[in-house]
C-alpha positions as a Markdown table, in Angstrom:
| # | Residue | x | y | z |
|---|---|---|---|---|
| 1 | Met | -8.2 | 32.5 | 80.2 |
| 2 | Ile | -9.4 | 31.4 | 83.7 |
| 3 | Ser | -11.5 | 33.8 | 85.7 |
| 4 | Ala | -10.5 | 35.1 | 89.1 |
| 5 | Leu | -13.5 | 33.1 | 90.5 |
| 6 | Leu | -12.0 | 29.9 | 89.1 |
| 7 | Gln | -8.6 | 30.6 | 90.5 |
| 8 | Ala | -9.9 | 31.4 | 93.8 |
| 9 | Asn | -12.3 | 28.4 | 94.2 |
| 10 | Ile | -10.4 | 25.5 | 92.6 |
| 11 | Pro | -8.0 | 25.2 | 95.6 |
| 12 | Arg | -10.9 | 25.2 | 98.0 |
| 13 | Leu | -12.9 | 22.7 | 96.1 |
| 14 | Leu | -10.2 | 20.4 | 95.1 |
| 15 | His | -7.8 | 20.9 | 98.0 |
| 16 | Asn | -5.0 | 20.6 | 95.6 |
| 17 | Ala | -5.9 | 21.0 | 91.9 |
| 18 | Pro | -3.2 | 18.7 | 90.4 |
| 19 | Asp | -4.1 | 15.9 | 92.9 |
| 20 | Ser | -7.4 | 15.2 | 91.2 |
| 21 | Thr | -7.6 | 11.7 | 92.9 |
| 22 | Thr | -8.1 | 13.6 | 96.3 |
| 23 | Ala | -10.8 | 15.7 | 94.7 |
| 24 | Phe | -12.6 | 12.5 | 93.5 |
| 25 | Lys | -12.5 | 10.9 | 96.9 |
| 26 | Asn | -13.7 | 14.0 | 98.7 |
| 27 | Ala | -16.5 | 14.4 | 96.2 |
| 28 | Gln | -17.6 | 10.8 | 96.8 |
| 29 | Arg | -18.1 | 11.4 | 100.6 |
| 30 | Thr | -20.9 | 13.9 | 99.9 |
| 31 | Thr | -24.4 | 12.2 | 99.8 |
| 32 | Met | -26.1 | 12.2 | 96.5 |
| 33 | Leu | -29.0 | 10.4 | 94.8 |
| 34 | Thr | -29.5 | 8.9 | 91.3 |
| 35 | Glu | -33.0 | 8.6 | 89.8 |
| 36 | Arg | -33.7 | 6.6 | 86.6 |
| 37 | Ile | -36.1 | 8.7 | 84.3 |
| 38 | Asp | -37.9 | 8.0 | 81.1 |
| 39 | Phe | -39.7 | 10.7 | 79.0 |
| 40 | Pro | -41.1 | 10.9 | 75.5 |
| 41 | Gly | -38.8 | 12.2 | 72.8 |
| 42 | Pro | -39.1 | 12.7 | 69.0 |
| 43 | His | -38.0 | 9.1 | 68.3 |
| 44 | Gly | -39.8 | 7.5 | 71.3 |
| 45 | Lys | -38.7 | 7.0 | 74.9 |
| 46 | Ile | -35.6 | 8.9 | 76.1 |
| 47 | Ser | -33.7 | 7.2 | 78.9 |
| 48 | Ala | -32.1 | 9.4 | 81.5 |
| 49 | Lys | -30.6 | 9.5 | 85.0 |
| 50 | Leu | -30.8 | 12.5 | 87.3 |
| 51 | Asp | -27.9 | 12.8 | 89.7 |
| 52 | Ala | -28.8 | 15.1 | 92.5 |
| 53 | Pro | -27.5 | 16.2 | 96.0 |
| 54 | Asp | -29.5 | 14.8 | 98.9 |
| 55 | Gly | -31.1 | 18.1 | 99.6 |
| 56 | Thr | -32.2 | 21.1 | 97.5 |
| 57 | Pro | -29.8 | 21.5 | 94.5 |
| 58 | Arg | -28.4 | 25.0 | 94.0 |
| 59 | Ala | -29.1 | 24.6 | 90.3 |
| 60 | Tyr | -30.0 | 22.0 | 87.5 |
| 61 | Gly | -28.0 | 21.1 | 84.5 |
| 62 | Ile | -27.8 | 18.8 | 81.5 |
| 63 | Phe | -25.0 | 16.6 | 80.3 |
| 64 | Ala | -25.0 | 15.7 | 76.6 |
| 65 | His | -22.7 | 12.7 | 76.0 |
| 66 | Cys | -20.1 | 12.1 | 73.3 |
| 67 | Phe | -20.8 | 10.7 | 69.7 |
| 68 | Thr | -22.0 | 7.0 | 69.8 |
| 69 | Cys | -21.6 | 7.0 | 73.6 |
| 70 | Ser | -24.3 | 6.8 | 76.2 |
| 71 | Lys | -25.3 | 8.5 | 79.5 |
| 72 | Asp | -23.5 | 5.7 | 81.4 |
| 73 | Val | -20.1 | 6.3 | 79.8 |
| 74 | Leu | -17.5 | 7.0 | 82.5 |
| 75 | Ala | -17.1 | 10.7 | 81.7 |
| 76 | Ala | -20.9 | 11.4 | 81.8 |
| 77 | Thr | -21.4 | 9.4 | 84.9 |
| 78 | His | -18.6 | 10.7 | 87.0 |
| 79 | Ile | -18.7 | 14.3 | 85.9 |
| 80 | Ala | -22.5 | 14.3 | 86.7 |
| 81 | Arg | -22.1 | 12.7 | 90.0 |
| 82 | Gly | -19.2 | 14.9 | 90.9 |
| 83 | Leu | -21.3 | 18.0 | 90.2 |
| 84 | Ala | -24.2 | 16.5 | 92.2 |
| 85 | Ser | -21.8 | 16.0 | 95.2 |
| 86 | Leu | -21.1 | 19.7 | 94.8 |
| 87 | Gly | -24.7 | 20.8 | 94.8 |
| 88 | Val | -25.7 | 20.8 | 91.1 |
| 89 | Ala | -28.3 | 18.2 | 89.9 |
| 90 | Val | -27.4 | 16.9 | 86.5 |
| 91 | Leu | -29.7 | 15.2 | 84.0 |
| 92 | Arg | -27.6 | 12.9 | 81.7 |
| 93 | Phe | -29.6 | 11.1 | 78.9 |
| 94 | Asp | -29.1 | 8.8 | 76.0 |
| 95 | Phe | -29.5 | 10.3 | 72.6 |
| 96 | Ala | -32.1 | 8.5 | 70.4 |
| 97 | Gly | -30.8 | 5.2 | 69.1 |
| 98 | Leu | -28.1 | 4.9 | 71.8 |
| 99 | Gly | -28.0 | 3.4 | 75.2 |
| 100 | Ser | -31.5 | 2.6 | 76.5 |
| 101 | Ser | -33.4 | 5.3 | 74.4 |
| 102 | His | -35.7 | 4.2 | 71.7 |
| 103 | Gly | -35.0 | 4.8 | 68.0 |
| 104 | Asp | -32.7 | 3.5 | 65.3 |
| 105 | Phe | -29.2 | 5.2 | 65.4 |
| 106 | Ala | -29.2 | 5.2 | 61.6 |
| 107 | Asp | -32.3 | 7.4 | 61.6 |
| 108 | Thr | -30.6 | 10.1 | 63.8 |
| 109 | Asn | -28.2 | 13.0 | 63.0 |
| 110 | Phe | -26.9 | 16.1 | 64.6 |
| 111 | Ser | -30.3 | 17.9 | 64.2 |
| 112 | Ser | -32.0 | 15.1 | 66.1 |
| 113 | Asn | -29.4 | 15.3 | 68.8 |
| 114 | Val | -30.2 | 19.0 | 69.3 |
| 115 | Glu | -34.0 | 18.1 | 69.5 |
| 116 | Asp | -33.3 | 15.5 | 72.0 |
| 117 | Leu | -31.3 | 18.0 | 74.1 |
| 118 | Val | -34.1 | 20.6 | 74.0 |
| 119 | Thr | -36.6 | 17.9 | 74.9 |
| 120 | Ala | -34.6 | 17.1 | 78.0 |
| 121 | Ala | -34.5 | 20.7 | 78.9 |
| 122 | Asp | -38.2 | 20.9 | 78.6 |
| 123 | Tyr | -38.6 | 17.8 | 80.8 |
| 124 | Leu | -36.5 | 19.3 | 83.5 |
| 125 | Arg | -38.4 | 22.6 | 83.3 |
| 126 | Asp | -41.7 | 20.9 | 83.6 |
| 127 | His | -40.8 | 18.4 | 86.4 |
| 128 | Tyr | -38.0 | 19.9 | 88.5 |
| 129 | Ala | -36.6 | 23.3 | 87.4 |
| 130 | Ala | -35.2 | 24.6 | 84.2 |
| 131 | Pro | -31.6 | 23.9 | 83.5 |
| 132 | Gln | -29.2 | 26.8 | 84.1 |
| 133 | Leu | -26.1 | 24.7 | 83.1 |
| 134 | Leu | -25.5 | 22.9 | 79.8 |
| 135 | Ile | -22.5 | 20.6 | 79.5 |
| 136 | Gly | -21.6 | 18.8 | 76.3 |
| 137 | His | -18.8 | 16.3 | 75.7 |
| 138 | Ser | -17.4 | 15.8 | 72.1 |
| 139 | Leu | -20.3 | 16.1 | 69.6 |
| 140 | Gly | -22.5 | 16.6 | 72.6 |
| 141 | Gly | -20.5 | 19.9 | 73.0 |
| 142 | Ala | -21.4 | 21.0 | 69.6 |
| 143 | Ala | -25.1 | 20.1 | 70.4 |
| 144 | Val | -25.2 | 22.3 | 73.5 |
| 145 | Leu | -23.8 | 25.2 | 71.5 |
| 146 | Ala | -26.5 | 24.7 | 68.9 |
| 147 | Ala | -29.3 | 24.3 | 71.4 |
| 148 | Ala | -28.3 | 26.9 | 74.1 |
| 149 | Gln | -30.4 | 29.7 | 72.7 |
| 150 | Arg | -33.5 | 27.5 | 72.7 |
| 151 | Val | -33.0 | 27.0 | 76.5 |
| 152 | Pro | -33.7 | 30.5 | 77.7 |
| 153 | Glu | -32.9 | 29.8 | 81.3 |
| 154 | Ala | -29.5 | 28.5 | 80.5 |
| 155 | Arg | -26.8 | 30.9 | 82.0 |
| 156 | Ala | -23.7 | 28.8 | 81.5 |
| 157 | Val | -22.4 | 26.5 | 78.8 |
| 158 | Val | -19.5 | 24.0 | 79.0 |
| 159 | Thr | -17.9 | 22.2 | 76.1 |
| 160 | Ile | -15.5 | 19.4 | 76.7 |
| 161 | Ala | -13.4 | 18.2 | 73.7 |
| 162 | Ala | -16.0 | 19.5 | 71.4 |
| 163 | Pro | -15.6 | 20.0 | 67.6 |
| 164 | Ser | -16.3 | 23.6 | 66.5 |
| 165 | Asp | -18.5 | 22.3 | 63.7 |
| 166 | Pro | -20.4 | 19.0 | 63.5 |
| 167 | His | -19.0 | 18.3 | 60.1 |
| 168 | Tyr | -15.6 | 17.8 | 61.7 |
| 169 | Val | -16.9 | 14.4 | 62.9 |
| 170 | Val | -17.7 | 13.5 | 59.3 |
| 171 | Asn | -14.2 | 14.5 | 58.1 |
| 172 | Lys | -12.4 | 12.8 | 61.0 |
| 173 | Leu | -14.3 | 9.6 | 61.5 |
| 174 | Leu | -16.1 | 8.9 | 58.3 |
| 175 | Ser | -13.8 | 10.1 | 55.5 |
| 176 | Gly | -12.9 | 6.5 | 54.4 |
| 177 | His | -16.6 | 5.7 | 54.0 |
| 178 | Leu | -18.0 | 8.7 | 52.3 |
| 179 | Asp | -17.9 | 7.2 | 48.8 |
| 180 | Thr | -19.8 | 4.2 | 49.9 |
| 181 | Ile | -22.4 | 6.3 | 51.7 |
| 182 | Ala | -22.8 | 8.5 | 48.6 |
| 183 | Arg | -23.1 | 5.5 | 46.4 |
| 184 | Glu | -25.2 | 3.1 | 48.6 |
| 185 | Gly | -27.0 | 5.6 | 50.8 |
| 186 | Glu | -25.4 | 4.1 | 53.8 |
| 187 | Ala | -22.3 | 2.4 | 55.2 |
| 188 | Arg | -21.5 | 0.0 | 58.1 |
| 189 | Val | -18.8 | 1.9 | 60.2 |
| 190 | Lys | -16.8 | 0.7 | 63.2 |
| 191 | Leu | -16.8 | 3.5 | 65.8 |
| 192 | Ala | -15.2 | 2.8 | 69.2 |
| 193 | Gly | -15.2 | -0.9 | 68.6 |
| 194 | Arg | -18.9 | -1.1 | 67.6 |
| 195 | Asp | -20.6 | -1.1 | 64.2 |
| 196 | Phe | -23.0 | 1.6 | 63.3 |
| 197 | Asn | -25.0 | 2.3 | 60.1 |
| 198 | Ile | -24.3 | 5.8 | 59.0 |
| 199 | Arg | -26.7 | 7.2 | 56.2 |
| 200 | Gln | -26.3 | 9.9 | 53.7 |
| 201 | His | -28.7 | 12.2 | 55.7 |
| 202 | Phe | -26.2 | 12.2 | 58.6 |
| 203 | Val | -23.5 | 13.5 | 56.4 |
| 204 | Glu | -25.7 | 16.1 | 54.8 |
| 205 | Asp | -27.2 | 17.2 | 58.0 |
| 206 | Ala | -23.8 | 17.7 | 59.6 |
| 207 | Gly | -22.7 | 19.9 | 56.7 |
| 208 | Ser | -25.8 | 22.0 | 57.0 |
| 209 | His | -25.0 | 23.3 | 60.4 |
| 210 | Gln | -22.7 | 26.3 | 60.7 |
| 211 | Leu | -22.1 | 26.9 | 64.4 |
| 212 | His | -19.9 | 30.0 | 64.1 |
| 213 | Glu | -22.8 | 32.4 | 64.3 |
| 214 | Lys | -24.4 | 30.3 | 67.2 |
| 215 | Ile | -21.2 | 30.6 | 69.1 |
| 216 | Ala | -20.6 | 34.3 | 68.4 |
| 217 | Thr | -24.2 | 35.1 | 69.6 |
| 218 | Leu | -24.3 | 32.5 | 72.4 |
| 219 | Gly | -25.3 | 35.1 | 75.0 |
| 220 | Arg | -24.2 | 32.9 | 77.9 |
| 221 | Ala | -21.1 | 32.4 | 79.9 |
| 222 | Leu | -18.8 | 29.8 | 78.2 |
| 223 | Leu | -16.2 | 27.5 | 79.5 |
| 224 | Val | -14.2 | 25.6 | 76.8 |
| 225 | Met | -12.2 | 22.6 | 78.1 |
| 226 | Gln | -9.8 | 20.7 | 75.9 |
| 227 | Ala | -6.8 | 18.4 | 76.2 |
| 228 | Pro | -3.8 | 19.3 | 74.2 |
| 229 | Gln | -3.1 | 15.6 | 73.7 |
| 230 | Asp | -6.6 | 14.7 | 72.4 |
| 231 | Asp | -6.1 | 12.8 | 69.1 |
| 232 | Thr | -9.8 | 12.6 | 68.2 |
| 233 | Val | -10.7 | 16.3 | 68.4 |
| 234 | Ser | -7.8 | 18.7 | 67.8 |
| 235 | Met | -7.1 | 21.8 | 69.9 |
| 236 | Asp | -7.8 | 23.9 | 66.9 |
| 237 | Asn | -11.5 | 23.2 | 67.5 |
| 238 | Ala | -11.4 | 24.6 | 71.1 |
| 239 | Thr | -9.4 | 27.6 | 69.9 |
| 240 | Arg | -11.9 | 28.4 | 67.3 |
| 241 | Ile | -14.9 | 28.1 | 69.7 |
| 242 | Phe | -13.0 | 30.3 | 72.3 |
| 243 | Glu | -12.1 | 32.9 | 69.6 |
| 244 | Leu | -15.6 | 33.1 | 68.1 |
| 245 | Ala | -17.3 | 33.5 | 71.6 |
| 246 | Arg | -17.8 | 36.8 | 73.4 |
| 247 | His | -17.0 | 37.4 | 77.0 |
| 248 | Pro | -17.6 | 36.1 | 79.6 |
| 249 | Lys | -15.6 | 33.1 | 78.5 |
| 250 | Ser | -12.9 | 30.9 | 80.0 |
| 251 | Phe | -10.5 | 28.2 | 78.6 |
| 252 | Val | -9.2 | 25.3 | 80.7 |
| 253 | Ser | -6.5 | 23.0 | 79.3 |
| 254 | Leu | -7.2 | 19.4 | 80.3 |
| 255 | Asp | -3.5 | 18.5 | 80.2 |
| 256 | Gly | -2.8 | 14.8 | 80.2 |
| 257 | Met | -6.4 | 13.7 | 79.6 |
| 258 | Asp | -7.7 | 11.6 | 76.7 |
| 259 | His | -10.6 | 12.4 | 74.6 |
| 260 | Leu | -13.1 | 10.3 | 76.5 |
| 261 | Ile | -11.9 | 11.5 | 79.9 |
| 262 | Ser | -11.6 | 7.8 | 80.7 |
| 263 | Arg | -10.0 | 8.1 | 84.1 |
| 264 | Arg | -12.2 | 8.7 | 87.2 |
| 265 | Glu | -9.8 | 11.1 | 88.8 |
| 266 | Asp | -9.8 | 13.2 | 85.6 |
| 267 | Ala | -13.6 | 13.3 | 85.6 |
| 268 | Ala | -13.6 | 14.4 | 89.2 |
| 269 | Tyr | -11.2 | 17.2 | 88.3 |
| 270 | Val | -13.4 | 18.3 | 85.4 |
| 271 | Ala | -16.5 | 18.3 | 87.7 |
| 272 | Gly | -14.7 | 20.4 | 90.3 |
| 273 | Val | -13.5 | 23.0 | 87.7 |
| 274 | Ile | -17.0 | 23.2 | 86.2 |
| 275 | Ser | -18.6 | 23.7 | 89.7 |
| 276 | Ala | -16.2 | 26.4 | 90.7 |
| 277 | Trp | -16.5 | 28.2 | 87.4 |
| 278 | Ser | -20.2 | 28.0 | 87.1 |
| 279 | Ala | -21.0 | 29.1 | 90.8 |
| 280 | Arg | -20.8 | 32.7 | 89.6 |
| 281 | Tyr | -23.7 | 32.1 | 87.2 |
| 282 | Leu | -26.0 | 29.6 | 88.8 |
| 283 | Gly | -28.7 | 29.7 | 91.5 |
| 284 | Ala | -28.9 | 32.2 | 94.3 |
| 285 | Gln | -25.3 | 33.5 | 93.8 |
| 286 | Ala | -26.0 | 34.5 | 90.3 |
| 287 | Glu | -29.3 | 36.2 | 91.2 |
| 288 | Thr | -27.5 | 38.1 | 94.0 |
| 289 | Gly | -24.9 | 39.3 | 91.5 |
| 290 | Ala | -27.5 | 40.4 | 89.0 |
| 291 | Ala | -29.3 | 42.4 | 91.7 |
| 292 | His | -26.1 | 44.3 | 92.4 |
| 293 | Ala | -25.1 | 44.8 | 88.7 |
């Protein structure tokens, strides 16, 4: 379901929604700045980048990257920059043990991801402005669903190719290693072409989170984005998230895109859709709407 606001604004923002290459080029013309930031987290330094418009942002948001990815993966970079070019400042950060953040990945799990995300929100609140928009890609999408109620200023949540439950990642990506992990306490697993140590606590922690109640009581506007062709996280996950959530909620099919949103023009399209959809809930426009409610 796409709101009337989304239908009205996508053509204006993207000029021609199917031609997402044009959207990307137009977004790139708008001046924006990227600032490197480090701040303390539960496992040590968290490395981040803040993409912001050259001027006063209409709102601040956070982007949580995909499982075993980083803040510099193409989807995170170009979606954040696309939103910045449209007036929304976005903080993208590396989860502990990944990218330039401190910590050992083997010591992390879904719960630590959620804590990193809440820490990032606290940093924004203390140094810039509290995030009103939370965006999560893949397992990062599950993390924003789990963390949203701990960010009271958050008004809108976006999931991109997100599992409806963190244990889906265990079943999908680690099933062939579970016996070894149970027997040895850990296993060396190749994910996205790189080797990672996965320990038993990661498996147990993923199974301890039941997101259905978090989703049902989210209390924020929700946009679910999913590609039907995604062969990493199935459409069933997006359907479940959407069905569990209460209104206001919207669903956008990312037809033809892969799980990692690996084409720049696709990332620009996603950024444009998020900007149009979230405008109703962010910044001055949201406050004006609330005053007239």
